[in-house]
C-alpha positions as CSV (number, residue, x, y, z in Angstrom):
1,M,-7.2,-14.0,-35.8
2,T,-8.8,-14.0,-32.4
3,A,-6.6,-13.5,-29.1
4,A,-5.9,-16.5,-26.9
5,P,-8.2,-16.2,-24.2
6,L,-6.2,-14.7,-21.3
7,V,-5.0,-17.0,-18.4
8,V,-5.5,-15.2,-15.0
9,P,-4.4,-17.0,-12.0
10,A,-5.6,-16.2,-8.2
11,D,-3.8,-13.9,-6.5
12,H,-6.1,-14.6,-3.4
13,L,-6.5,-10.6,-1.9
14,P,-8.8,-10.7,0.6
15,P,-11.8,-8.4,0.6
16,S,-10.1,-5.0,2.6
17,A,-7.7,-5.6,-0.2
18,F,-10.2,-3.6,-2.3
19,E,-10.9,-0.7,0.1
20,P,-9.9,2.8,-0.7
21,V,-6.7,3.8,1.3
22,R,-5.5,7.7,0.7
23,P,-1.5,8.3,0.8
24,A,0.0,9.1,4.2
25,Y,2.1,12.2,3.0
26,G,3.9,13.8,5.7
27,S,3.7,10.9,8.3
28,G,3.9,7.1,6.7
29,S,4.4,7.2,2.9
30,L,7.3,6.8,0.4
31,A,7.6,10.5,-0.1
32,D,8.9,10.1,3.7
33,V,11.7,6.9,3.8
34,L,14.9,9.3,2.2
35,P,13.7,12.4,4.7
36,S,13.8,9.5,7.5
37,V,17.1,8.0,6.5
38,S,18.6,11.3,5.8
39,A,18.1,12.3,9.9
40,V,19.5,9.0,10.8
41,L,23.0,9.8,8.8
42,G,23.2,13.4,10.1
43,V,21.7,15.6,7.5
44,P,20.6,18.8,9.1
45,G,17.2,19.7,8.6
46,A,16.1,16.4,7.7
47,H,12.5,15.7,9.2
48,D,12.8,11.8,10.6
49,A,8.8,11.3,10.3
50,L,9.1,7.6,10.3
51,G,10.7,7.3,13.5
52,L,14.1,5.8,12.3
53,R,16.4,7.2,14.4
54,A,15.4,4.8,17.6
55,E,15.8,1.2,15.4
56,L,19.0,2.1,13.8
57,D,20.6,3.9,16.4
58,G,24.5,3.9,15.7
59,I,24.2,3.5,12.1
60,E,26.8,5.4,9.8
61,R,25.4,3.4,6.3
62,I,22.0,2.9,4.7
63,A,21.3,0.3,1.8
64,V,17.8,1.3,0.3
65,L,16.5,-1.7,-1.6
66,L,13.1,-1.0,-3.8
67,V,11.2,-4.1,-5.3
68,D,9.0,-3.3,-7.9
69,G,5.7,-4.2,-7.4
70,L,6.1,-5.9,-3.7
71,G,3.3,-5.0,-2.2
72,A,2.6,-5.6,1.6
73,H,-0.9,-7.3,0.1
74,Q,2.2,-9.7,-1.4
75,I,4.0,-10.5,1.2
76,P,1.9,-13.6,2.5
77,L,2.1,-15.0,-1.1
78,I,5.9,-14.8,-1.3
79,S,6.6,-15.8,2.0
80,P,6.6,-19.5,1.6
81,Y,9.6,-19.1,-1.3
82,A,11.2,-16.5,1.0
83,P,12.0,-17.2,4.6
84,V,14.5,-14.0,4.7
85,L,12.0,-11.5,3.4
86,A,9.0,-13.3,5.3
87,D,11.2,-13.3,8.8
88,L,11.7,-9.3,8.0
89,A,7.9,-9.1,7.4
90,G,7.3,-9.8,11.0
91,R,8.9,-6.6,12.3
92,S,7.9,-4.6,9.0
93,R,5.2,-2.1,9.1
94,T,3.1,-0.6,6.1
95,L,3.3,3.1,4.3
96,T,1.3,4.0,1.3
97,A,2.3,4.7,-2.4
98,G,1.9,8.4,-3.6
99,F,-0.6,8.6,-6.4
100,P,-0.8,7.6,-8.9
101,S,0.3,4.0,-7.5
102,T,2.8,3.4,-10.3
103,T,6.4,2.9,-11.0
104,P,7.4,6.4,-12.3
105,V,5.7,8.5,-9.4
106,S,7.0,6.3,-6.9
107,L,10.5,6.7,-8.0
108,V,10.3,10.0,-8.3
109,T,8.1,10.4,-5.0
110,L,10.8,8.4,-3.3
111,G,13.9,9.9,-4.8
112,T,12.3,13.5,-3.9
113,G,11.0,12.9,-0.9
114,A,8.5,15.5,-2.2
115,P,4.3,14.1,-3.2
116,P,3.1,13.6,-6.9
117,G,1.8,17.3,-7.2
118,A,4.7,19.0,-6.1
119,H,7.4,17.1,-8.4
120,G,4.8,16.9,-11.2
121,V,5.4,13.0,-12.3
122,L,1.8,12.6,-12.2
123,G,1.4,9.7,-14.1
124,F,2.6,6.5,-16.0
125,T,2.0,8.9,-19.1
126,T,0.5,12.5,-19.4
127,K,0.2,15.4,-21.6
128,R,2.8,17.4,-22.6
129,P,2.2,21.4,-23.1
130,D,2.6,20.8,-26.6
131,G,0.0,18.2,-26.9
132,R,2.1,15.6,-27.1
133,I,1.8,12.3,-24.7
134,L,5.1,12.0,-22.4
135,N,5.8,7.8,-21.5
136,H,7.8,8.2,-18.5
137,I,9.1,5.6,-18.7
138,Q,10.7,5.8,-22.2
139,W,11.6,9.4,-21.6
140,K,14.9,10.1,-22.6
141,H,15.8,13.9,-22.8
142,D,13.0,15.5,-23.4
143,P,11.4,17.4,-22.1
144,D,14.6,18.5,-19.9
145,P,14.3,16.9,-16.7
146,A,15.3,19.6,-14.3
147,Q,12.1,21.5,-15.8
148,W,10.0,19.0,-15.8
149,Q,10.9,18.1,-12.4
150,P,12.1,21.0,-10.9
151,V,12.4,19.5,-6.9
152,P,15.9,19.1,-5.5
153,T,16.5,15.2,-5.2
154,R,17.3,13.7,-1.4
155,F,20.4,12.3,-2.9
156,E,21.4,15.9,-4.1
157,L,20.7,17.2,-0.4
158,V,22.3,14.1,1.4
159,A,25.4,14.3,-1.1
160,A,25.9,18.5,-0.1
161,A,25.9,17.3,3.1
162,G,29.1,15.2,3.0
163,V,27.3,11.5,2.9
164,E,28.6,9.3,-0.1
165,V,25.5,8.3,-2.4
166,T,25.3,5.8,-5.1
167,V,22.6,4.5,-6.7
168,V,22.5,0.7,-8.5
169,S,20.3,-0.1,-11.1
170,L,20.3,-1.2,-14.8
171,P,22.9,0.1,-17.1
172,E,19.9,1.2,-19.6
173,F,18.3,3.2,-16.9
174,E,21.7,5.5,-16.8
175,G,20.5,9.2,-18.1
176,S,17.2,9.0,-18.6
177,G,15.0,11.4,-17.8
178,L,13.2,9.6,-15.3
179,T,16.8,8.6,-13.4
180,V,17.4,12.2,-13.6
181,S,14.3,13.1,-12.4
182,A,14.3,10.6,-9.4
183,Y,17.9,10.1,-8.7
184,R,20.3,13.3,-9.7
185,G,23.1,14.2,-7.5
186,A,23.9,9.7,-6.9
187,S,26.9,8.3,-8.5
188,Y,25.3,6.0,-10.5
189,A,26.3,2.0,-10.5
190,P,25.2,-0.1,-13.7
191,A,24.7,-3.7,-12.8
192,S,22.9,-6.0,-15.0
193,D,23.4,-8.3,-12.8
194,A,24.5,-9.2,-8.8
195,L,22.7,-6.3,-7.4
196,A,23.2,-7.1,-4.0
197,D,27.2,-7.4,-4.7
198,H,27.1,-4.0,-6.1
199,M,25.4,-2.7,-3.5
200,L,27.3,-3.8,-0.6
201,T,30.7,-3.1,-2.4
202,A,29.5,0.6,-2.6
203,L,28.8,0.1,0.8
204,A,32.0,-1.6,2.4
205,A,34.0,1.1,0.4
206,A,32.5,4.0,1.6
207,S,34.6,6.0,4.4
208,G,32.1,8.0,6.0
209,P,28.5,8.0,6.4
210,A,26.6,6.4,3.0
211,L,24.0,6.0,1.3
212,V,23.4,3.0,-1.2
213,Y,20.1,2.9,-3.3
214,G,19.2,-0.2,-5.4
215,Y,16.2,-0.9,-7.6
216,Y,14.8,-4.3,-8.6
217,A,12.2,-5.2,-11.1
218,D,11.6,-8.6,-12.0
219,L,8.8,-9.1,-9.6
220,D,6.8,-6.3,-11.4
221,H,7.5,-7.8,-14.7
222,Y,6.2,-10.8,-14.3
223,G,3.2,-10.4,-12.3
224,H,1.9,-7.9,-15.0
225,G,2.8,-10.5,-17.6
226,D,2.1,-13.7,-16.2
227,G,-0.3,-12.2,-12.9
228,V,0.9,-12.5,-9.4
229,D,1.3,-16.0,-8.0
230,S,2.0,-17.4,-11.5
231,P,4.8,-19.9,-12.1
232,R,7.4,-17.0,-13.3
233,W,5.9,-14.6,-10.6
234,R,6.8,-17.3,-7.8
235,Q,10.2,-17.5,-9.3
236,A,11.1,-13.7,-9.0
237,A,9.5,-14.4,-5.3
238,R,12.4,-16.6,-5.1
239,D,15.2,-14.1,-6.4
240,V,14.1,-11.5,-4.4
241,E,14.9,-14.0,-1.3
242,A,18.3,-14.6,-2.7
243,L,19.1,-10.9,-3.3
244,L,17.7,-10.2,0.5
245,D,19.6,-13.1,1.5
246,R,23.0,-11.8,0.4
247,L,22.1,-8.3,1.3
248,V,21.0,-8.9,5.0
249,H,23.8,-11.6,5.7
250,G,26.6,-9.3,3.4
251,L,26.1,-5.6,5.6
252,P,29.0,-4.3,6.8
253,Q,29.5,-3.4,10.4
254,R,27.3,-0.4,11.8
255,S,25.2,-0.6,8.2
256,A,21.3,-1.5,7.7
257,L,18.8,-2.7,5.2
258,L,15.9,-1.0,4.3
259,V,13.6,-2.9,2.0
260,V,10.6,-0.7,0.1
261,A,8.5,-1.1,-3.1
262,D,6.8,1.8,-5.2
263,H,2.7,0.0,-5.4
264,G,1.3,-3.8,-5.0
265,Q,-0.6,-5.2,-8.2
266,L,-3.6,-7.2,-8.7
267,N,-5.0,-9.5,-11.4
268,V,-7.4,-8.6,-13.6
269,P,-9.9,-10.9,-15.2
270,S,-11.3,-10.8,-18.8
271,D,-14.9,-9.2,-17.8
272,A,-13.5,-6.6,-15.7
273,R,-11.5,-4.8,-18.7
274,F,-13.6,-1.9,-20.5
275,D,-12.1,-0.9,-23.6
276,M,-12.5,2.5,-25.6
277,A,-12.5,1.4,-28.9
278,D,-15.5,-1.2,-27.8
279,I,-18.1,1.3,-26.5
280,P,-18.5,4.2,-28.8
281,D,-20.1,6.7,-26.0
282,L,-16.3,6.8,-24.1
283,Q,-14.4,8.1,-27.4
284,D,-17.0,11.6,-27.4
285,G,-15.5,14.9,-26.9
286,V,-12.4,12.8,-25.8
287,V,-9.1,14.4,-27.6
288,A,-6.4,13.0,-26.0
289,V,-5.8,10.0,-23.8
290,A,-2.9,9.1,-21.3
291,G,-2.0,7.4,-17.5
292,E,-2.9,3.5,-17.4
293,P,-5.5,1.4,-17.1
294,R,-6.5,1.5,-13.7
295,V,-5.9,5.4,-13.6
296,R,-7.3,6.8,-17.1
297,Y,-6.7,10.8,-17.6
298,L,-8.4,12.0,-20.2
299,Y,-8.3,15.0,-22.2
300,A,-11.9,16.6,-23.7
301,A,-12.2,18.8,-26.6
302,P,-13.5,22.5,-25.6
303,G,-17.1,22.4,-24.5
304,A,-17.2,18.7,-24.0
305,L,-15.7,18.0,-20.5
306,D,-19.3,17.4,-19.1
307,D,-20.4,15.1,-21.4
308,V,-17.6,13.1,-20.9
309,L,-17.9,13.2,-17.3
310,A,-21.4,12.1,-17.7
311,A,-20.7,9.2,-20.2
312,W,-18.1,7.5,-18.5
313,R,-19.9,7.7,-15.4
314,G,-22.7,6.1,-17.2
315,V,-20.7,3.0,-18.2
316,F,-18.6,2.6,-15.0
317,G,-21.2,3.5,-12.6
318,D,-19.5,2.4,-9.1
319,A,-16.9,0.3,-10.8
320,A,-14.5,4.1,-11.1
321,W,-14.7,7.1,-9.8
322,V,-15.2,9.7,-12.8
323,L,-13.5,12.7,-11.4
324,S,-12.8,16.5,-12.7
325,R,-9.7,17.8,-12.4
326,D,-10.1,20.1,-10.0
327,E,-12.1,17.2,-7.8
328,A,-9.3,15.0,-8.2
329,I,-6.5,17.6,-7.1
330,D,-8.8,18.7,-4.1
331,G,-9.1,15.6,-2.8
332,G,-5.5,15.9,-1.7
333,W,-4.6,12.6,-3.6
334,F,-1.8,14.3,-5.3
335,G,-0.8,16.2,-2.4
336,P,-0.3,20.1,-3.5
337,V,-0.2,21.0,-6.9
338,P,1.2,24.2,-8.4
339,A,-0.4,25.8,-11.3
340,D,2.0,24.5,-13.7
341,H,1.8,21.0,-12.9
342,R,-2.2,21.0,-13.0
343,D,-2.3,20.4,-16.7
344,R,-0.2,17.5,-16.8
345,I,-3.9,15.5,-15.3
346,G,-6.4,14.6,-17.6
347,D,-9.6,17.3,-17.6
348,V,-11.0,13.6,-16.3
349,A,-9.4,11.1,-13.9
350,V,-11.2,7.6,-13.9
351,I,-10.0,5.9,-10.9
352,C,-11.0,2.2,-11.2
353,Q,-12.6,0.1,-8.5
354,G,-12.1,-3.7,-7.5
355,R,-10.6,-4.9,-10.7
356,T,-11.9,-2.9,-13.0
357,I,-9.2,-1.6,-16.1
358,A,-10.4,1.1,-18.5
359,L,-8.6,0.2,-21.7
360,A,-7.7,2.6,-24.6
361,G,-8.0,1.0,-28.0
362,G,-6.5,3.0,-30.9
363,W,-4.7,5.3,-28.0
364,E,-2.4,2.8,-26.7
365,P,-0.2,-0.2,-27.9
366,P,-3.0,-3.3,-28.0
367,T,-0.2,-5.2,-25.2
368,V,-1.3,-2.8,-22.5
369,G,-4.5,-4.5,-22.8
370,R,-3.1,-8.3,-22.7
371,L,-1.1,-7.7,-19.0
372,I,-2.4,-9.9,-16.4
373,A,-1.6,-7.5,-13.5
374,Y,-2.2,-3.6,-13.5
375,H,-1.6,-1.2,-10.8
376,A,-2.2,2.8,-10.0
377,S,-5.5,3.3,-8.2
378,V,-6.2,3.5,-4.8
379,T,-7.0,-0.2,-3.4
380,A,-5.1,-1.3,-0.6
381,A,-3.7,-3.9,-2.7
382,E,-1.9,-1.2,-4.9
383,M,-1.2,1.5,-2.3
384,E,0.3,-0.4,0.9
385,I,3.5,-0.9,0.6
386,P,5.9,-2.3,3.6
387,L,9.3,-1.1,4.8
388,L,11.3,-4.0,6.1
389,L,14.3,-3.3,8.1
390,A,17.3,-5.3,8.8
391,R,20.7,-4.0,10.8
């Protein structure tokens, strides 16, 4: 049975959205958000790389909301449906995600205040030492999160300094490997709905300095499934507006709200999709595949690395950067990568450019190839994220 043609809406990205952007670790990245928040809350030794103290003088309680998929280049599309967001965006600044610009990497980068190379969550999926592929979204307890992700979280450090710390997210995420890796040290408040009310309740209940973090998933979900600027994506944008309206106008005294994202998204047409299953040259010498369509990790058979590099470079040309592991690490995309984390990155990293994706038919569920919007690569559309602030 032939699959129905993909319906890919226009996402209205300008040419500048496809320029490569380097992660600004240490000066303006997602990794710098919670260290700067910690400094505002008086945590000893915390570095305020984002200069938040000047904007948040007198603030004792801070809510941080992460809206999954709210890239900086999505703000103009959302603004007609979201006047509160548009108002905040008028006074916003732009940060970068880490690399790859994908949800599990970004959540742990935010939670630890460390670049991906340090915390070790280096892709949507990566290869374990035993050869199995770990999906960080489906990760339960194996491997042990404390060993796989060894960096203390900022929530642990903030709590140790006497700040009340709460994470508000979906009940099904509680106790998962990704949640433990990103948020350990915080009290977990499960919320299947009324996210804003749960966040505001935690802020108001604090008897002293407090940090409350919330996660909202639907914008990313409908971007993947229907495309950026599709009807259901627009409805999710309206839901983000309702969430922000409740938070901004419900903040207790001496409180502030910071809104960030984990990545942006871009829509991918049918003719920009390369599938390993259809191209024999892309299969030769490959013994395992991980990552995701915008940043594909390939693990080569012994002695096959050069052939794999040559084959993928020959097929993709300018449509992707096809790098060896050493080239990707030496390029600084992950930040410093300790020896224990290097093998999680593929022998080859395929970093797609433009709107190209590298599908892995036979290695991943067919539904992956039926998505509309994707992310994880280095373009501005994926890497640039907003930092919105209200007090």
